[in-house]
Structure formats: structure tokens, C-alpha cells
N, C-alpha and C positions, 0 to 999 in steps of 0.2 A: 462702274460708269452707267448712269441711267440712260434710257433711250430718250430721244428728243421730243417725245410727245408733250404737248402743253394743252391748256384749255382752248386755245385758238391756234392750232398748229399751222405753220407756214408750209404749205405743200408746194412742191416744185411745179413749175409751169407744165400744164397738161401736154403730153406728147401723143395724145390719142383723141379722136372725136369724143365729145362729152357723152357719157352714158353708154359707150360701146360695150363694155363688159356685161352690163345688165341686159342690153339688147341681145347679145349673143347667148346669155343664159336663158332668156325667155325663148329664143329661137330653138335652142337645144331641147328644152323641155317640151316645146310644141312638137318637135320631131319625135321625141321619145314617147309622149303620152297623149297624142292627139286622139287616140281611141277613147281615153277617159273623158275627154271633152265632148265626144260624140255619144256618150251614154254608156259605154262599156264599164266593166268593173274588174278589179284585180281578183283573182281567185286562187292562184297556185299557192299552196302552203297555208300560212296562218290567216290570210284573208278569208278563206273558207272554213278553216278549223277553229278560228277564234274571233277575229275582229269583225267580220261581216255579221255573223250571228249575234255577237254581243251587242253591236250597235243596233241591230234590229230589235233585240229584246229590250234594250234600254229605251228606245223610241216608243215601243208599245207600252211600256210601263208608264212613261211620262204621259202618253195619250190617255191612259186610264186614270191619271191623276195620282200616281204613286211615284215616289222616288225609288229607283231600282236598287234597293238594299239587298234583296234576296232572290236567288235564282232557284225556283222549285223544280226545274226540269233536268238538272244534271247532278250526279253524285248524291242522289237522294235528297237534294237540296244543298245549296252552298251559298256562302256570302258572295254577293256580286260586287257591290260598290267597294268592299274591302279588298277585292281582288285588284291589286295595284294596276295591272295592265288594262283593266277596263276603263280607267281614266275618265270616269263619268263626270267628274267635276272640273276637268280641264276646260277653261273658258272657250277655246275655239270649237270644242265638241258640241257647243250649244246648237249649232246649225244641224248637226247629225241627229239631235234629239227631237227636232221639229218636223222631220219628214218621215213618211211611212216606210220607205225602202231606202235607208241611208247608204247602202253598199256602194253605189257609184261615187258618192261624195267622199268615201273613205280614202280612195286613191287620189282624188283631186285635192283633198285637204293636205295630203302628204306632199303633193307638188307645190302647193302654196307654202308649205314649210321649207321646201328646198329653196324657193325664192327668198323667203325670210332669212335663211342662212346666208344667201348671197348678199342681201342688203346689209346684214350684220358684218360680214367680212369687208364690205366696202367702207362702212363707217369706222370699223376698228382700224383697218390699215390706213385710212385717211388720217385718223387721229395720230398714228405713228409717224406721219409725215412721209409716207412712201410715194414715189412717182406713180403716174397712171399705169405704167406697165406692171409694177408690183401689185397695185390694187387690183388690176384686171386678172392677174394670175390667181390671186386669192378669191376673187368673186366667182371665178369659173371652176377652179380645181377642187376646192373643198365641197361645194354643193353637188358638183357633178362627179365626184369621186365614186368609184364602185363601192366604197365603204358605205356610202349612203344610198345610192340608187339601187344597188343590188338588194338592199334591205327595205325597200319601199313597202313590201308586204308585211313588215313589222312596224306599223305606224308609231308606236311609242318611242322606238329607237330614233326614228327620223325627227320626231317632235323634240326630243331631248337634244339631239345633235344640232338642231336649228338654233337653239338658244345658246350654244357654246360661245360663238363669237360675241354675242350680246353680253354674256357674262363677263368676258374679259374686257370688253369695252366699258361696262359699268364699273368694274373694279378698278380699271386703270384711271378713269375719271375721278373716282372717289378717293383713291390714294393720292393722286396728284394735287387735289384741292378738296379736302374733306368738307362736307356740307350736308345739311339734313336732307335736302331734295335729292342729292346724289346718293345718299345712303338709302333713301326710300326707293330710288330707281334700282339699285342693286338688290334690294330686298324683293322687289316685284319680279325681277328676272329670276332670282333664286326660287321664288314660289312657282313661277311658270315652269321652270325646269323640273321641279319636284312633282308638280301636278301632271306633267306630260305622260307619266306612266311607265317608265322603264328604270327600275331601281339600279341596275348595274351601270348603265351609261350615265345616269344621274350622279351616282357615286364617283365615277371616273371624271365627269365634268366638274363636279365640286372640288375633287382632289386637284385637278389641273388648275382651277381657279384659285384655290388656296395656295398652291405652289407659286403661281404667278404673282399673287399679292405679296407673299413673303419675299420673293426675288426682287420685286420692284422696290420694296422698302430697303432691302439689303444693298441693292445696286446704287440707290440714291444716297446711301449712308444716313437715312432718316432714323429717328428713334423708333423702337419697337411699338410704342404707343400709337404710332400711325396706323397700326393694324386694328385698333379698337373699333373704328367705324365699320370695318369689314366684318368683324365678328358680330357686331350688333345687327348689321344688314342681313347676314346669314341667319341669325337667330330669329329676326323678324320674318324673314322669308319662310322659315320652317313653321313659324306660328301661323302665317297666312295659309299655308298648305295643311294645317293641322286637321281640318275636317276630313282629309283623305289619309293623312299619315297615321292618325290614331287608330282607325279601324284596320288599316293594313298591318300595323305593328301587332295588333291583337291576333290577326289571322296568321302572321308569320310565327308568332309564339306558339300557336296551337296547330301548326301545320306539319307536314312531313319534313320541312326544312328547319324546324325549330332548333335543332342542334347542329345545323350546317348540312351540307351535302357530302356524300361519301367521295373519296378521292378519285375514283374512276369517273364519276359523274362530273366532278369539278374540272378534271383534265380533258373532258370530252371537247372536241373541236379545238385542238391546239393547232398552231400555225407551223407547218413543216418547214424546216430550214430550206429545202430545195424550192419552196414556193417564193423565196426572195426574187426569183426570176420574174414573177408576176408583177413586180413593181415596174417592169418595162414592157411586159406583154400580159395583160390580164387573162388572156385565153391561151396561154402557153400549153396548158393541160386540157384544153377544150372548153366548151361552154354548154351547160345543161339546156340552154335555150334552144339549141339545135341538136341536142342529143349526142354531142361529141365529148362530153366531160369524161375524161379517161382515168381519173383517180378517185379514191374514196373520199369521204367527208362531204361537207356542204360548201358549195361554191360561195354562197352569200356570206358564210361565216369567215372565210379567209380572204375576202376581196379587199384590196387596199391600193388600187391603182388610181393615181392622181394625175395621169398624163405623162407622156414620155418627156415633153418639154420641161414640165415641173421637176421631174427627177433629174434631168440633165443639168438644170440650173441649181438645184438644191445641193447636189453632191459637191461640185467645186466650190460653191459658196461656203459650205461647212468646212471643207479642207482649207480654203483660203483663210478662214477665220483663225484656224489653229496656226497656220504659217505666220499670220500677222502677230499673233500672240507671242510666238517664239521670237519674232523680231522686235517685240514691244512697240508695235505701231498699229494702233487700233482705230477703227472707224466708229461712226456714231451708233451703228446698229450691231456692233460685234457682241455686245452683252446679250441682246435679244436672240441673236443667232446661236450663241452658246447655250442660252436657256432652252430654246426649242430643240437644239441638238441633243441636249441631255434628256429632254422629254421624249423625243423620238427614239433615242437609243434604249432608254429604260423600258418604255412601253413595248418596244419590239422584243426585248429580252423576255418580258413577261408574257407576250403573245406566243412565244415558242412553247410555253406550257410544258407538256410532258417530254418535249424533245431536248430539254436541258434540265439539270438538277435544281435550278433556281426556283421555279414555281412550286415543284413538289416540296421543297424545303420550307418555303413560305406558307404553303397550305398546312403543313404539320406544326409549324411553330409560331406563326404570326396570326393573331385574331383578325377576322375579316376576310381572309383569303379562302375560307371554306364556305362562304355564303353564296357564291355564284358558280355557274359552269362557264365553259367556253373561254379559255384564256385568249383566243384569237380576237375577242372583242376589245382588247386593249389596242387593237389596230386603229380605233377611233382617234386615240391620241397620236399614234404614229403618223397617220394620214394628215391630221391637222398640223403636226409639227413640220412634216415635209413641205406642205403648202406654204406655211409661214416662212420657212427658211428660204424657199425659192422667191417668195415675195420680197423678203428683206434683202435678198441678193440682187434684186433688179437694179438698184442704183449703181452698184459696182459694175454690173454687166453693161449698163449704158455708158459708163465712163471709161471702161477698160480699153486700153490701146490694143491694136492688132500687132502683137509682138511676133517675131519669127518662131519662138518656142511655142506660142499658143497656136499658130497656124499649123505647125508640124504635128502637134498633139491632135488637132481636129482632123487633119488628113489621115493620120494613123487610125484614129477612132472610126472615121468614115469607111476606110478600107476594111477594117475588121468587121464592121456592121454589115457591109455589102457581102463580105466573105461568108458571114453567118447566114445571110439570106440565101445566097447561092447554094451553100451546103445543105440548108433545109429543103430547098426546092428539089435538088438532085436526090437527096436521101428519101424524100417523100415519094418521088416517082418510082423509086426502086422497091420500097417496102410497104407501100400503102395497102396493096391488095393482100399480101401475105401476112402482115402484122399490123392490124389497125392501130394498136397502141403506139407502136414505133412511128407509124404514119402520122398520127396526131402530134407526137413530139417533134417530128420533122417539120410539120406545118407550123407548129408553135415557134420553132427556131427560125424559120423563114420570116414569119411575121415579126418576131423580135428584131431580127436584123433590119427589116424594112423600116420599122418604127424608129429605131435608134438612128438609122442612116438619115431618115427624113428630118429628125430633130437636130442632128449634128449639122446637116447641110444648111438648115435655116439659121441656126446659130452662127454658122460661118459666114452668112451673108450680112451680118450686122454692119450697118454703116459706121463710119468713124464718128466719135463723139461730136455732136453739134451739126452733123450733116443733115440737110433737109429731108433726106429719105428715111431718117430714123423713125419718124412718125408712122410712115407707111410700113416699115419693118415691124414695129411694135404691134400694129394692128394685125399684120400677118401672123405673128406669134400667137396672139389670142385667138384668131380664127382657126389656126391649126389645132390649138389646144381644145377649143370647143368641138371641132369635128372629130378629133381623136376620142374625147370622152363620150361623145354621142355614139360613135361606133362601138366603143367598149361596153356601153350599157344597153345597146339596142335589143338584146334578147333576154334581158333579166326579169322582165315583168309581163308575162302573158296575161291577156284579158279575155273575158267572155261577156256575153250579154248580161245586163243587170237583172234579167228575169231569173237567172240562176239563184238569186237570193230571195225571190218571191216565194210565198207558200205554194207548195205543190197543189194543183187543182183537185187531186184525188186524196189529199191528206185531210184527216179529220182532227183538228186541234183538240188536245186532251186537256180541258180546263181543270179537271180533277184527276191528276195522274194516279189511277188506282193500281196500275202495274207498270213495271219498268223493264225495258230490254237491257241486256247486258252482253257485252262482247269480251271474252277473256283477254287479258292484257297482251299475251303473245299474239293472239289473232288480231287484236286491234292494231298493234304495231305492224304486223305483216300487211294488213289492208292499207294502212296509211302510207307506209314508207316503201312498200314493194309494189302494191297493186295500183294505188291511185296517185301517190305523190313521191315517186322515186327521186332522190337527190341528183341522179345522173341525167335526168331527162325531164324537162318541164312540159314537153309536148303531150297533151292528154287528148286522145281521140274523142270525138263527140259522144260515142256510145259509152265510153268509160267515164266521161265527165258526167253523163246522165246517171250512170250507176252510182258514182260517187255522191251525187246530189241526193239520191234516194237511199243511200246507205244507212241513214240514221245515226252515223257516228257522231260522237261528241266533238264539237258543239253544233254540228250541222242540224241536229234534231231540234234546236231552238227555233229554226226558221219555220217549222211546222207545228210548234207547240207540243211536240211529242216528248215523252219522258224516257230517260236513259240513266242507268246506274253509272255508266262511264262518265268520267269528267276529265277534260283536257286543260284545266286551269293550271297555271304555274304553281300556285299555292293551294293545297287541298287539306282539309282537316285530317289530323293524324289518325283519328278513329276510322275514317273512311278508307284511308290507305291500308290500315291493318285488316279491315273487313275484306277489301277486294283481294289482298294478298292471300287471305285465308280461303276465299272463294276459288282463287286460281290454283291453290295448292291442295285443297282438300279433296279426297276421293268421294266425300259425302256431299258433293256439290248440290245434289237434289234436295237434301234436307236444309242445308244452309240457305238455299235459294228462297225457301219459304220465309225464313227470318229476315232476309234481306229484301223480300218483296221485289225481286228483280224480274219477274215475269217469265222465268224459265219454266214455271208450272202455270198452266192456264188459270187456275184458281188462286194463285198466290195473292194474298191480301196485302193491303198497305196498313191497315189497322186491325188489331185483334185483341182478344182477352186471354190471359193465362191465369192459372191459380197458384203457381209456384215461382219463387224468385231465389236466385243464388247470388250472394254478394261476392264481389272480387275487389281487392284493395286498389288495383291499378289496371291499366290496359294490358300489360304483359300477362297478368294472372287471368284476365278475362279471355285473352286469346287462347291460352292453354286450356281453360275450362270449356270454351266453345268447340275446340277441336277434339275434345274427348268424345268417344263413341256414345257415351251415355247421355250427352246433351241433346235434348229434343226441343226446338223452339216452338213446337205446337203446344207444349205443356209448361215450359219453363222460360223465364226471362233472366238474362245475366245482367245484373246491376252493378255498376262501378261505384259501390258505396262500402263503408265499413260494415254495415249490417242492413239487411233488407227490411223495410218497414212492414210491420205485421198487418195482415188483412184478415177479414172473416173467411171461413171455409168457402172455397170456390164451388159454385154449382152451375156453371155455364153462364151464358148470356150473349149479348150481341153488342157490336160497336160499328157505327157507320158514320162516314163523313157526310155532313149535311151542308157545309159551306166551305169553300176552298179558294183562297187567294194566295198570292206569293208570300204575303206577310201575315196571313191569318188563316187558321184552320179551326173549324167548329165540328165537334164530334158528339153524336147522340149515343149514350151508353145505357144499356139495361142489363144490370148484373144483380140478380136476386141474392147472391151470396158474397158479393165483393170480388176482389181479385186485383189484377194488374192490367192496366191499359198500355199496349205497346203500339207506338206509331213509328213506322219505318221511314221516318224523316230524320235528317242529320241533327244530332245534338250539338248545340252551339250556344255560347253566351249571347244573351239578348232575347232568347225565346222565353217567354213567361206564360204560365198556365193559370187558369181559374177553373174551379169546380163549382158550378152553380153560382158563379160570381165571386167566390172566395178564392184568394190566391193559394196555390198549392205548389210544392217543389217539383221540378222535373229532374229525373235521374237519367244518366247515360245508360242506355240499354243495348245489349248485344253489340258492343264495341262502338257503334256509331249512332244508335237511334235514341228515341225518347220514350220514357215510361213514367207512369205515376200510379200510386196506390189508390184504389177505389173502395169506398164504402158500399154496402149493399144498396140496391135500389136503382131508380132511373135518374140519370144525370146529364147535364150539358157541360162539356169540356171545351174551353176556348184556349187556343195557343196563339200568341201574337209576338211578332218580332220587333223588339224595341231595344236596339243595341246601345248600351251605355257608352261604348267607345265612340260611336258616331256623335252622340250628344256632347261628350267631352271634347271631341275634335271640333265640333261646331262652335262650342263656347270659346275654344282657343282661337279659332279663326275670327270669330266675332270680336274678341278682345284685341287681336292684332289689327283688324280693320279699324277699330276705334282709335288705337294708338296711331296708326298711319294717318287717319283723317285729322286727328288733333295736331300731329306734328306738321302735316302739310298746311293746315289752316294757320297755325302760328307762324310758320316760316313765311308764307305769302303775306301775312299781315305785317310782319317785321320788314319785309322787303318794300312793301307799299309805304310804310311809315318812313323808311330810310329815303325813298325817292322823294317823298313830300318835303322832307327836311333838307 
């Protein structure tokens, strides 16, 4: 049975003041993020380690007249635009590229996306014909869920999630009445979702959208060909995003994740089964915002609280749907309730990750499950499904009579909740000083009981159907939901002054990174996760915050234009990964540091000449050869080729960088007897070299770097970054835009002719 949405749905008479849910959403966001409006910036976690520095670098590149294709400061150079989470080409990010210090706007843009998600939920649920109470629950509970707000420091995740209701809205309209303009609308939403910059949530969102479209066609008993416009829309959306997807696919193929991630990494951040209690109290185990988080893992990865009222409406709505099915008496929205119930149940099972045998089995046997980490991120679909079930249950809630059985159940539930609250308070008073962990759990139990009791009490005050006070009661439900979610998210996003992201006054930008610092991986992780950004406590004292800012850790170094061999990008070239693993494991780190030009020796060069070359057929053979005690990068270069190109006998010489930009390096060479030029910059497709103006091939050297054979004499070597993947993606996007423009023009022309006749 199809849901009752139409092109012009008849929505029930509003039982709430017009616009109240959106007003409450704006008020909650102002309460949560007024510091951002006053000029502060997010800093804890990825805002400082990735997105703030990335946005500053991209802005500087645009100001210099360059598209930010290459980052020369991290990882001995790395693709920047191809790094999917940089999201350089996501249209809303244009505002970030036009200001000198975009860090304060990063958080504000995330808040705008939260509002966009709320507006999408309003339009989608309005299309489904839900009453004002159901729409209000959707407008508040999904955007203000801890699933989104606790992740505001990861803007690509928020940006993708904000487009999820718009995707379902566009697909629902397209399937109900196929048309060119509706198909183009779905394509545009798909493109925006793909350009937003988080591959994992984009995949989950498109998967949910595809399942929804298939269910709609099946439920309405329409022919399968009704899905054809959906497939065309998705294909066109992929084409529109091609300028981003093509470089990213190339980087993924050449990265440390080319063959997928290992099982331990894939299962990292699974959702523990006991954490189900956080669906009713998000801080049952404490909150890192005040330093009370009492269990391991990351709070923001397992957060899925949508409000106690939402959960208390969703659960009986779902159980009532199954009871009605058993009695063969269905309501208009039972199909949708069943669909979102299946989505919520399946996504929750997958979110459990390592705590059930299901996800490990899928990882080992089903392609695609080895591409991402953190099964708990499936909670995006779980939270969305819970919100939709509650919203769909609102009509039945408004019409339900007050039966004696229902009153008894509410009284029992209220008594049990108050009992939990009292038990938690008494237990906390007894054990708080002796056992802090037990004290936190007792406090969590007390808060759990209080939240559930408040929700049950308010639901129990519902007026009878048609009573004049029902409008006031519905408003009270939404106000309680907004207050509840504001409290739940109040400590998840600490801020600091925007000057944290400004260049340090005593830092000297290194426009030509001759040497690079390097922090071994174990020390890097200790500094990040133990010293500066522990998952258990977001509170960073001012002195430690200043030390963190001056640490030069990747990608903080970008803010000062300093060079670091470390790289904190999600996708890193495989050769770089192998080189750093060799550096971390080799007892000969002092010798390898010279080849890597990591700056561990004061005179470590970035470019040099050698007279010998050893060929290695692949990266594994090169690793083995470089780890051998006989390998000396002062005299020999390791080339990943079938055979090393011959050169004249080496008799010394010099090489120096005379011009250096992110996408162009010019080197002056004087080599009386020939030899090999080695540049300690990352070898990557798209880098082209000329020798005195004539093209010459670049070989991968010493696992990750670039080298070329030199004839004798004085020469000028130029290396420029011109990635073919970007050109191909740009052509695909241009073609897709042309198709979109032609289809739009033809459709509008036909509509105009039809009106005239």
C-alpha cells in the first residue's frame, strides 16, 4: 500500500502556530552556537587537525590565483582537491574561499546546514501529509539529534546529512509523477550530496534513497520501469560531481585504502550493545564536554539521541504497526512505518559492528564493507528512521482514545521511571566518592529515569481528540523536545577565539620547504589523542591549547606555511605510507631521514644528485631493498622500474631549487658527468617534467619520491602538476551541465508552448 503523498498533498488542519518548529530550531541553534555568531571558532578534534587548516590553505591558494590541486606542505606533498573531504568544489564552500581566515565560518556553515536539514524535513513530511505535530517532531529531532550536532566538527558529515531529507523528497516527487524537471532536481540533490565531501555517509544516504525508491515502486504496485528516471537522475548527479569524483577515485586507487581497510580498522568505533540506553539518555556514561565520559571510544561516533519524546512515540508506533498487521487492519502510513522500521533495525544491527558476527561476516564476504571504518556511523540511518517513525506515528497519537489499558501502562511506566531516578540518586550519593565510574553510572540512571518520567507524564496529559487544548499540548511537546535536545548537545562543541587559526606572529612561512619535520607515528598519536585531544575530555586548558597550536602537527602546520612529512589526510599515497612505516620501524632512521628529507638532520636536502640507481619491479621489492644495510641514499636511488635508465659516469654536481610553487618546481642542475636527480616530493600521476624544455619521464624514487636521469652539463628542470583525472572530471561535469541546461531549456519551452495553446 502506497503512502498518501501526492503532488499537492492535503495536509490536515494545522494544530500548531505556523512556523513554530522552525522557530524552535533556530532558537535551539542560537542557544547552542551563539559563540560562533560572536566570532569564535570550533577547534576540538578535526576542526584544528583538518578542516580549519584545509580551508585556510584553499583560501590562500585561491587568493594567489591557483586552484588548490596540490598541498606541498604535508606528506612531502599530497593531492589536495582529490582528497575527498577537502570538498573544495562543494558550492556552499565558495564563501570560505573568499575570506582570509575562514575558520569561524566553518562552524557557522555547519549550523546553516543544520537549518537546511530542518527545512528539508518540513517539506518532506508535509509532502507525506503529516499533521503539524508530526512535521514538528521531524523538523526538530533529526537536525538536533546528537548524531548530527555531536559531529559538527566534521563538516562533511553534517553537509551530507543535511541533504538526506531533500534526497527523499526529490525521489518521492519524481516517482509519483516522473518529469524532466523533477529528474533534474533529483540529479542536483545527488550531486550536492556527492560534492559535500564524506564518502561513507554519502554512500549510506544514496543507499537509503535507492531503497526508498524501490520500496515506493513496489508498494504502489507500479512497473519496475518507474525506476528508470531515478537511475538517470543518479547517473546525471554523478556526472555533475565528476570534477570531484574522478580525482578522488584516482587517489583512492593509489592510496593506502586501495585494497580496502584491514578488519581491525574497519571494526573500530562499533556501537556497544549496552549503549542502547543512550537512546533515552545520551549522557548515561558521561559527557566529554565536562570530562565525565567514563567509557572508552569516541562519544561523537556512537551518539544517536533524538529526544526522549521521539523515542517514546516511535517505539509504540512501530509495535502498533505490527499489531495492526496481525489484525489485517492497516492505516495510511503503515507501509512507511514498516519501511523505516526495517531501515532502523538493519542499520542498528550493522552499527553494532564487532559486537555481533553480522558485520565481520559482511566485511569478509561482501564487497564494499571493507571500504570504511566505524560501523557506528550507520546510526545516521537509525536516527533518521526513528525520527520518521515518530513523525508518522503522530496522527495515530492525536486520534488515540484514552483507554483504561493505556492509562495503566503509562502509570506503570511513570512509576518505573521515577523508581530508576530515585535509585540513581541514592546510589550516586553512596558511591560517588569511592567509585567515580559507578557514581557516573548512577547519575546516568537518575537522569534516564527523570527524562523518561517527564516524557511519559507529558504524553499522559494529551487531551482527548478534538479538544481545544490539543493545540497547546502539541506545542508543549515540541518545546520539551527542543529543550531536551539543546541540553543533550550543550557540551559537544567547545570553541575558542578565531585567532587560533591565524598565522603565529613569530612563525616564518616556508615558501620553499627545503626541510621537513617529522613526528614518528606512535608519538604523533600519543600527542594527538592523549596530550591534546583525548576522547574522554574536551576541556583543553589555555596553556595546552597554545602548545597544541604551536606543535606543528599535521595539518596544523598549514596555518603557518610550515612543512611536515606527517600527513593526517584520510587518503594518503601508498608510497608515502610505506616510507613512513619504514622510517618508524628502521633502526637506521638517521640514514633514511636523508632520503626522506624529513629534517631530522640539519643539512637534510630536498633535492640532490646521485650516481647510482637500483631498479625494483614494485613497491614491495623497493621496501626490501631500502631496508637493507647496504642501501645508502647519499649515493644510490631506488627506482621503481624494470631497469634503471643508463647515465654517464657520475662526477659530482649541484642541484638547487630556484622557483617553488605548490604546482610548479624549477630546479637548476650542474652535473659535469650526468647522474640522477632526486626530488624528495611525492611521486604522483599528473606531475610532468621537462629538461631544458623537452619532456622527460619521472620515475618513482625511494618509495615515494621523484627522480629522472640527467645528461652531463648544466640544465633547467621544471616539474608541473597537471592531473589528467581533474581534466577528465571537468569534462564530465561540463558535459553533464550541458545536458542539464539543454533538458531544462527544452522542458521550459514545451511548457510555455503548452500554455500558449
